[in-house]
C-alpha positions as CSV (number, residue, x, y, z in Angstrom):
1,M,-13.8,-28.8,23.3
2,K,-12.8,-26.4,26.5
3,L,-10.1,-25.2,24.6
4,T,-13.7,-23.7,22.1
5,K,-15.2,-22.0,24.8
6,R,-11.9,-21.1,27.2
7,R,-10.7,-19.4,23.5
8,W,-12.6,-16.4,24.4
9,I,-11.3,-15.4,27.5
10,I,-7.9,-15.9,25.6
11,L,-9.2,-13.1,23.2
12,I,-10.6,-11.3,26.3
13,A,-7.7,-11.0,27.9
14,C,-5.7,-10.1,24.7
15,C,-8.2,-7.2,24.1
16,L,-7.5,-5.8,27.5
17,I,-3.5,-5.9,26.7
18,N,-4.5,-4.2,23.5
19,V,-6.4,-1.4,25.8
20,C,-3.5,-1.3,27.6
21,I,-0.6,-0.7,24.8
22,G,-3.3,1.9,22.8
23,S,-2.6,4.8,25.3
24,V,0.1,5.3,22.4
25,N,-2.6,6.9,20.6
26,A,-3.7,9.3,22.9
27,W,-0.2,10.8,22.9
28,S,-1.7,14.1,21.4
29,V,-3.3,14.5,25.0
30,F,0.1,14.3,27.0
31,A,1.7,15.9,24.4
32,G,1.6,19.6,25.8
33,P,1.8,19.2,29.3
34,M,4.9,17.2,28.6
35,A,6.5,19.9,26.4
36,A,5.4,22.7,29.0
37,H,6.9,20.7,32.2
38,L,10.3,19.9,30.0
39,G,10.5,23.6,28.6
40,Q,10.1,24.7,32.2
41,V,12.9,21.6,33.5
42,T,14.8,22.9,30.5
43,G,14.5,27.0,30.6
44,T,13.6,26.5,26.7
45,E,10.8,27.0,24.9
46,L,8.4,23.5,23.9
47,T,5.4,23.0,21.6
48,I,3.8,19.9,20.9
49,G,5.5,19.7,17.7
50,N,8.9,19.6,19.1
51,L,7.7,16.3,20.9
52,I,5.7,14.3,17.6
53,I,9.5,12.1,17.6
54,V,8.3,10.6,20.3
55,F,4.9,9.3,19.3
56,T,6.9,8.9,16.0
57,V,9.6,6.4,17.6
58,A,6.9,4.5,19.4
59,N,4.9,3.5,16.3
60,S,8.3,3.0,14.4
61,I,10.2,0.9,16.6
62,G,7.5,-1.5,17.4
63,P,8.5,-4.5,14.5
64,I,11.8,-5.0,16.1
65,T,10.0,-6.7,18.6
66,M,7.1,-7.5,16.9
67,I,9.4,-9.7,14.3
68,S,11.8,-11.5,17.0
69,G,9.1,-11.6,19.8
70,G,6.7,-13.5,17.4
71,K,9.5,-16.0,16.9
72,I,9.8,-16.8,20.0
73,N,5.9,-17.3,20.6
74,D,5.7,-19.3,17.6
75,M,8.2,-21.5,19.4
76,F,7.5,-21.7,23.1
77,G,3.9,-19.4,23.6
78,P,2.8,-15.9,24.3
79,R,2.8,-15.7,27.8
80,N,6.6,-14.7,27.9
81,V,6.3,-12.3,25.3
82,L,3.8,-10.7,26.4
83,F,4.8,-10.5,30.2
84,I,8.0,-9.3,29.3
85,G,5.9,-6.9,27.2
86,G,4.1,-5.4,29.8
87,I,7.6,-5.0,32.1
88,L,9.0,-2.8,28.9
89,F,5.2,-0.7,28.3
90,G,4.7,-0.1,31.4
91,G,8.1,0.4,32.8
92,G,8.5,2.7,29.8
93,M,5.6,5.1,31.0
94,I,7.2,4.7,34.9
95,I,10.4,6.0,33.5
96,S,8.8,8.8,31.4
97,G,7.4,10.5,34.5
98,F,11.0,11.1,36.1
99,V,12.7,12.5,32.5
100,K,14.2,16.0,32.6
101,S,14.5,16.8,28.8
102,V,13.7,15.6,25.3
103,P,15.6,12.9,24.0
104,M,15.4,11.1,27.5
105,L,11.3,11.2,26.5
106,I,12.6,9.7,23.0
107,F,14.6,6.7,24.9
108,S,11.6,6.4,27.9
109,Y,9.2,6.2,26.1
110,G,9.5,5.9,22.4
111,I,12.2,3.1,22.7
112,I,11.2,1.4,26.1
113,S,7.9,1.2,25.9
114,G,7.8,1.5,22.0
115,L,9.7,-2.0,22.1
116,G,6.8,-2.9,24.8
117,I,3.9,-2.3,22.0
118,G,5.4,-3.8,19.6
119,L,5.9,-7.4,21.9
120,A,2.1,-7.3,23.4
121,Y,0.6,-5.9,20.0
122,G,2.0,-8.5,17.3
123,C,2.0,-11.5,20.1
124,T,-2.2,-10.1,21.1
125,I,-3.6,-10.7,17.2
126,S,-1.5,-13.6,15.8
127,T,-2.8,-15.5,18.6
128,A,-6.3,-14.1,18.7
129,V,-6.3,-15.1,15.0
130,K,-4.8,-18.5,15.1
131,F,-7.5,-19.2,17.9
132,F,-10.8,-18.5,15.9
133,P,-9.5,-19.6,12.2
134,D,-13.9,-19.6,11.7
135,K,-13.9,-16.1,12.6
136,R,-10.3,-13.8,11.3
137,G,-11.6,-11.1,10.5
138,L,-14.0,-10.5,13.0
139,T,-11.4,-11.2,15.6
140,G,-9.0,-9.8,14.3
141,G,-11.2,-6.7,14.5
142,I,-12.0,-6.8,17.3
143,A,-8.8,-7.1,19.1
144,T,-7.3,-4.2,17.2
145,A,-10.5,-2.0,17.5
146,M,-9.6,-2.6,21.1
147,Y,-6.3,-0.9,20.6
148,G,-8.0,2.0,19.3
149,L,-10.8,1.9,21.0
150,S,-8.2,3.4,24.0
151,S,-7.5,6.8,22.8
152,V,-11.3,7.3,23.8
153,L,-10.7,5.6,27.1
154,V,-7.2,6.9,27.9
155,P,-7.7,10.6,27.6
156,P,-10.6,11.7,30.0
157,I,-8.3,10.0,32.9
158,A,-5.5,11.7,31.8
159,N,-7.0,14.8,31.9
160,I,-8.3,14.3,35.0
161,L,-4.7,13.3,36.4
162,I,-3.2,16.3,34.6
163,S,-5.8,18.7,35.7
164,S,-6.1,17.6,39.6
165,K,-1.8,16.9,39.9
166,N,0.5,17.4,37.4
167,V,1.8,15.1,33.8
168,V,4.6,13.5,35.3
169,F,2.0,12.2,38.1
170,A,0.4,11.2,35.0
171,F,2.5,9.2,33.4
172,R,3.4,7.7,36.9
173,T,-0.2,6.4,37.3
174,F,-0.9,5.2,34.2
175,G,2.6,2.9,34.0
176,I,1.9,1.5,37.2
177,S,-2.0,0.3,36.0
178,F,-0.6,-1.1,32.9
179,L,2.0,-3.0,34.1
180,I,0.0,-4.4,36.3
181,I,-2.9,-4.9,33.6
182,V,-0.6,-6.4,31.0
183,C,0.9,-8.6,32.9
184,G,-1.5,-10.2,34.6
185,S,-3.8,-10.6,31.6
186,S,-0.7,-12.1,30.3
187,L,-1.5,-15.4,32.8
188,F,-4.8,-16.3,30.6
189,I,-3.5,-16.4,27.6
190,E,-2.3,-19.7,26.4
191,K,-0.1,-21.2,23.1
192,C,-3.4,-22.5,20.3
193,P,-1.9,-25.7,19.5
194,D,-1.1,-26.1,15.6
195,D,-3.8,-28.6,14.6
196,F,-6.3,-26.7,16.6
197,V,-10.1,-26.8,15.0
198,P,-13.0,-25.3,16.6
199,A,-15.6,-27.4,17.7
200,G,-18.6,-27.9,14.9
201,W,-16.2,-26.0,12.3
202,I,-15.6,-27.6,9.1
203,P,-13.0,-24.9,7.1
204,K,-14.4,-24.9,3.7
205,G,-13.4,-22.4,0.3
206,N,-9.7,-21.7,-1.4
207,I,-8.4,-19.8,1.0
208,H,-8.2,-22.6,3.9
209,Q,-7.7,-24.9,1.3
210,R,-4.4,-23.2,0.3
211,E,-3.7,-22.7,4.4
212,Q,-4.0,-26.6,4.6
213,L,-1.8,-26.8,2.1
214,V,0.6,-24.2,2.0
215,N,2.3,-22.4,5.4
216,K,5.3,-20.1,4.4
217,N,7.6,-19.0,6.8
218,W,9.3,-15.8,6.4
219,K,11.5,-16.5,4.4
220,E,9.4,-18.0,1.6
221,M,7.3,-15.4,2.5
222,L,9.4,-12.5,1.1
223,K,9.9,-14.5,-2.0
224,E,6.5,-14.2,-3.0
225,P,5.9,-11.0,-5.3
226,V,2.6,-10.9,-3.5
227,F,4.2,-9.5,-0.1
228,Y,6.0,-6.5,-1.7
229,V,2.2,-5.1,-3.0
230,M,0.6,-6.0,0.5
231,I,3.1,-4.3,2.5
232,A,3.1,-1.1,-0.2
233,L,-0.6,-1.5,0.8
234,L,-0.5,-1.7,4.1
235,M,1.5,1.7,4.3
236,C,-0.7,3.1,1.6
237,G,-3.9,2.6,4.0
238,A,-2.4,3.2,7.5
239,F,-0.5,6.7,6.3
240,Y,-3.3,8.6,6.3
241,G,-4.8,7.4,9.7
242,L,-1.5,8.1,11.4
243,M,-1.0,11.4,10.0
244,C,-4.4,13.0,11.0
245,I,-4.4,10.7,14.7
246,S,-0.6,12.1,15.5
247,Q,-2.3,15.9,15.3
248,A,-5.2,15.1,15.7
249,S,-6.4,18.0,18.2
250,S,-4.3,20.2,16.7
251,L,-6.3,19.2,13.2
252,A,-9.3,20.6,14.8
253,Q,-7.9,24.1,16.2
254,R,-6.1,25.1,13.3
255,I,-8.6,23.8,10.8
256,V,-11.8,25.0,11.8
257,G,-10.5,27.1,15.0
258,M,-12.2,24.5,17.4
259,S,-11.4,25.2,21.4
260,A,-9.2,22.7,23.0
261,F,-11.7,21.2,24.9
262,A,-14.0,20.5,21.5
263,A,-11.1,19.2,20.1
264,G,-10.8,16.6,22.4
265,T,-13.7,15.4,21.6
266,A,-13.1,15.8,17.7
267,V,-10.2,12.7,19.1
268,S,-12.6,10.8,20.6
269,V,-14.7,10.6,17.0
270,L,-11.9,9.5,15.1
271,A,-10.7,6.8,17.8
272,L,-14.1,5.3,18.2
273,F,-14.9,5.4,14.6
274,N,-11.0,4.1,13.7
275,A,-12.4,1.1,16.7
276,F,-15.9,0.6,14.6
277,G,-14.2,0.5,11.5
278,R,-12.3,-2.4,12.4
279,I,-14.7,-4.2,14.0
280,A,-17.0,-3.5,11.0
281,A,-14.4,-4.0,8.1
282,G,-13.4,-7.3,9.9
283,S,-16.9,-8.9,9.7
284,I,-17.6,-7.5,6.4
285,S,-14.1,-9.0,5.1
286,D,-15.0,-12.8,6.3
287,K,-18.4,-11.9,3.8
288,I,-17.2,-10.4,0.9
289,G,-13.0,-10.8,0.7
290,R,-10.4,-9.0,2.5
291,I,-9.0,-7.1,-0.9
292,N,-12.3,-6.0,-1.8
293,T,-13.2,-4.6,1.9
294,L,-9.1,-2.7,1.2
295,T,-10.5,-1.1,-1.9
296,L,-13.4,0.2,-0.4
297,A,-11.9,1.7,2.1
298,C,-9.6,3.4,0.2
299,I,-12.1,4.6,-1.8
300,L,-14.0,6.1,1.3
301,A,-10.3,7.4,2.5
302,I,-10.5,9.8,-0.6
303,I,-13.9,11.3,0.3
304,G,-12.8,11.7,4.0
305,L,-9.3,13.5,3.1
306,G,-11.1,15.9,0.3
307,C,-14.0,16.8,3.1
308,L,-11.3,17.4,5.4
309,Y,-9.0,19.9,2.6
310,F,-12.1,21.7,1.9
311,S,-13.2,21.9,5.6
312,A,-10.2,24.5,5.8
313,E,-12.9,26.8,5.3
314,G,-14.0,26.3,8.8
315,T,-17.1,24.1,7.9
316,V,-17.3,22.1,10.9
317,A,-19.6,19.4,9.7
318,L,-17.6,18.8,7.0
319,F,-14.8,18.4,9.1
320,Y,-16.7,15.8,11.6
321,T,-17.3,13.9,8.3
322,G,-13.7,13.8,7.1
323,I,-12.6,12.9,10.6
324,S,-15.1,10.1,10.7
325,L,-14.6,8.8,7.6
326,V,-10.5,8.7,7.9
327,G,-10.7,7.2,11.5
328,V,-13.2,4.1,9.7
329,C,-10.4,3.4,6.8
330,F,-7.9,2.9,8.8
331,G,-9.3,1.0,11.0
332,S,-10.1,-0.9,8.0
333,F,-7.1,-1.6,7.6
334,M,-5.6,-2.5,10.7
335,G,-8.6,-5.0,11.6
336,V,-8.2,-6.5,8.2
337,F,-4.6,-7.5,8.0
338,P,-3.9,-9.8,10.5
339,G,-6.3,-12.1,8.8
340,F,-5.0,-10.9,5.8
341,T,-1.9,-12.0,5.8
342,A,-3.3,-15.7,8.0
343,D,-5.0,-16.3,4.7
344,Q,-2.1,-15.7,2.4
345,F,0.8,-17.4,3.6
346,G,-1.1,-19.7,6.6
347,S,-1.7,-19.6,10.5
348,Y,1.9,-21.3,11.4
349,N,4.4,-18.8,11.2
350,N,2.0,-15.8,11.6
351,S,3.3,-14.2,14.0
352,V,6.9,-13.6,12.3
353,N,4.8,-13.2,9.1
354,Y,2.4,-10.5,10.3
355,G,5.3,-9.1,12.1
356,I,7.4,-8.3,9.2
357,M,4.2,-7.2,7.3
358,F,3.8,-4.5,9.9
359,I,6.9,-2.8,8.8
360,G,4.3,-1.3,6.3
361,F,2.5,0.5,9.1
362,A,6.0,1.6,11.0
363,L,6.7,3.0,7.7
364,A,3.8,5.0,7.9
365,G,3.7,6.0,11.0
366,Y,7.3,7.5,10.8
367,F,6.1,9.4,7.4
368,G,3.0,10.6,8.3
369,P,3.4,12.8,10.5
370,T,6.3,13.9,9.7
371,I,5.4,14.8,6.5
372,M,2.1,16.1,7.7
373,G,4.3,18.6,10.2
374,A,6.6,19.8,7.2
375,F,3.8,20.8,5.6
376,Y,2.3,22.7,8.2
377,Q,5.8,24.1,9.6
378,T,6.4,25.7,5.4
379,D,3.1,26.6,4.4
380,G,0.9,27.5,7.6
381,S,-1.8,25.0,6.2
382,Y,-2.4,21.0,6.0
383,S,-3.7,21.2,2.7
384,K,-1.1,19.5,0.6
385,A,-0.6,16.6,2.7
386,F,-4.0,16.0,2.6
387,I,-3.5,15.6,-1.3
388,A,-0.2,13.8,-0.6
389,A,-2.4,11.2,1.5
390,I,-5.4,11.4,-1.0
391,G,-2.3,10.4,-4.0
392,L,-1.4,7.2,-1.5
393,A,-5.0,6.3,-1.4
394,V,-5.2,6.0,-5.3
395,A,-2.0,4.5,-5.0
396,G,-3.5,1.5,-2.4
397,I,-6.7,1.3,-5.4
398,C,-3.8,0.8,-7.9
399,L,-2.2,-2.1,-5.6
400,S,-5.4,-4.1,-4.9
401,V,-5.5,-4.3,-8.8
402,V,-2.5,-5.5,-8.8
403,Y,-3.1,-7.8,-6.2
404,R,-6.2,-9.4,-7.7
405,I,-3.8,-9.9,-11.0
406,L,-0.8,-11.6,-8.8
407,E,-4.2,-13.8,-6.9
408,K,-5.5,-15.1,-10.1
409,R,-2.1,-15.9,-11.7
410,M,-1.6,-18.1,-7.9
411,K,-4.6,-19.7,-8.2
412,E,-4.1,-21.6,-12.4
413,E,-0.5,-22.3,-11.4
414,P,-0.7,-26.1,-10.8
415,K,0.2,-27.2,-7.6
């Protein structure tokens, strides 16, 4: 009974940590001022496009520590993993406030902070899901929503620090603050007992019955065809979200001609709907099923990306409709997949299993922003990038059909 109540404190601590590490999605706020600063230091002309690689590396490198940290988490508990993650993430940001070149920024923010993000994010999500087997979708949605909500909370503070001081001061201030908050919050988190069942909850349904019989480790998971369908589906769902988030401000300014200030509002709208999608989809998936929720997200994403494609004519309302739908659908994948992975392969090894599954997100984190930037440099337009993203959303719908076929075969197999 005590642990059933205490798990809410653990969830709050996980959410605080995710708010800190989710600041990576506010990179576009730092990119412009940092490009100007480094350009002045090096005597070269740098733009936001020159620093996209920093965001790409930070998002792509996460699975390395998600997997290794997940193994340590499963064996010894999350507290130490999160403490180290806090040191890496905060320390990387502090160092970023002293760098003198783009390669140094890639190392400090992209690699050091990126490794910290992987350690902390994988640990908070898997821990929260384990403590809430009765509300996996909702809990995964809340925990991941706090990661997305950081994009709303951080930019106003960052803009104040940058305008009143400078961008390096902002990096140092955020780094010190995040280091203290993440490391401090880790002290309130503990390992979930393997046999933990919330007071008053009786598992029911095919998913919970299967998990009681099978908890697959990562080697067993990789032997399952359904794993490859799921990781490809995650990559499709994350592609368009990361593509837009990485250059949200630029999209608003270049597509519909918004001012820099108005573009900041567009970034906040995207972040809010991203956070809303994580909680809403997580809760809905507890009722209608994970795969049904993800299929619906792919359908809505096609509509949203279509709105962005046609908003190139300068229609602000259409742009906001598109960016809102993209945010909701991207958030849906982030909120549903932690519980989806635990449902499919069991919660016992979910720290490592979800870390491996997250490689799909990392691939999307690399190819999404890269492809969008390449299309814009070639054509001076984002239209082809939106078409490519729509194609991947369609592929996501096809993958959901394949998943249902494989799932049906698994249920028909003799136990």
